[in-house]
N, C-alpha and C positions, 0 to 999 in steps of 0.2 A: 656750055653752062646751062640753058635751060633742060637741058634733057639729064642732068646730073639729080640723082635722087635726095640728095643733101639739099639741093636749091629748091624742089619742092617743098620739103620738110619745114625748111625756114620758110618760105613763102605760107604755109599753112599754119605755121607757128605763129606769124605775125598776124594772120587774119583773125585767128583765135583770141589772139591776146586783145585785139580791137572789140571783135565781139564781145567779149568778158568787159572789156572800159566802157561798152555803149549799154550792156545789158547791167553794171553796177557790182558785178561779181566781186570785184577787187575792192569794192567798199563793204559790201556786206561780209567778206572774208576777215576784212579787217576788222569789223565791230565784230563779229562773233572770235576774233584772236584777243581782241581788249578784251571781251567779256569773260573768255576764258581764263586770262591772266589776272583781272579782278578775282574773279573765283579762287584761283591758285593764292593770289594774294593775301585773300580773304582765310582760305584754310590755313596757309602759313602763319597768319597773326593768331588765329585760333589754337595752333599747335603750340607756338612760343606762350601766348598765354596760360595754355593748358602746362606747358612745360615750367612756367614760374610757379602755377601754383602747386603742380606735383614739387617743387623744390622747397616751396614753404612748407607743405606738409610732411616732407620727407625731415628739414629743420626741425619742426616740432616734434616728431617722433622722435629724430634723434636725442632733442632736447628733454621729453619724457624718459627716454629710455635711458639717459643719464642720470638723470634725478631719479628715476626706481634703481638702478643701481645702487647710488650712493645711498638711498634708503635703506636697500637691504645689507649693503656695508655696514650701516650705521647701527641695525636689527642686529645682524652677526655680532658684533664688536659687543654690542649690548648683550647679548644672550651670553658670550663668551665670560664677561665679567660678572655677570650675574651667576653663572656657572662654577666661576672662581670663587666669587663670596661663599656661594652655599656649600661648596667643599671646603671652604677654609674654616666654615661654620660649624661643619658636620664634624671636620678634625678636632676644632677645638671642644666641641660636647664629646665626642668620643675619648679624648685625652682626660677631660675631668670626671667622665665616669670612670673610666680605668682608675683614675687617681683616686677615687672614692671609692671603689670597690676594693682597691689595694689597700688604701686605710682601713676599713672594715674588717677585711680579711687579717690584717694584722694585729685590730685588738682583739677580732676573736680569739688568734694564736695567743694573745697576751694573757688574756682572761683563763685559756683552756692551761696554758704554762701555769698561771699562778694558781688554779684548781688544782692541778696535777700535784705542784709542788705543797701546795697544804694536805692534800691526800696523801702524801709519801710522807710529810712529817706528821700525819696523824697515824698513819700505818707504824711509822719507826716509834712515836712515841707508845703506840699501844703495844708493839713490840719489847720495849723497854720495859716497859710496867710488867708484863708478861715476864721476862726474863727476871726481872729485880724480885718481882714476888715468887717466883721458883727458887730462885737462889736462897733469898732470904729467910723462905719457910722451911728449906732443906737445912740451912744453918744454925738459923735462930729457931729455939722452942718458946713455948710460953706466951704469956702475959708482955713480955718486954718485945717478942719477937711481932706478934700482933700491933703493936705500937709502933715499932719501927718501920714494920710494913705499909700501914697506913700512911704514915710521914712521908716515906719516901716515894709512895705513890702519889701523894699530894704534890710534892714537890717537883719529882719528875713530870708531871700535867701540866702544872704551872710553866715550868722553862720552857718545855717543847710546844706548847700549843700558846 
């Protein structure tokens, strides 16, 4: 048993542990481990605090983003309604303009028709007077012819005009 290497390893281990205990290595190792645990805990606490702050900032940005999206949707809706209103106004103005132009054109056409009718009547009266004058001058002679011709021309002018 004293010649087994495992025995001597065990004896050396026990001696090493006694020396460590006497020198206070366990206490300093435990203190170092406690300090490291405290530092890790502080880092975890900081990380948790930073995570909560990041969550608050994220929620704030999400709220701002939602507000901005609502405002953008409102602006778009207002712009669409304004465009529809402007288009309706433009359509009404165009229809009014076309109606006024049509009415003006119709009145000009009616005036031109009346003028043309008056011109045709005047031309017809002039032709009738010329025809009556020619016929009467060829068929009737003398003073009677001249009186009849003047009287007929006056009557035709009065009736046609």
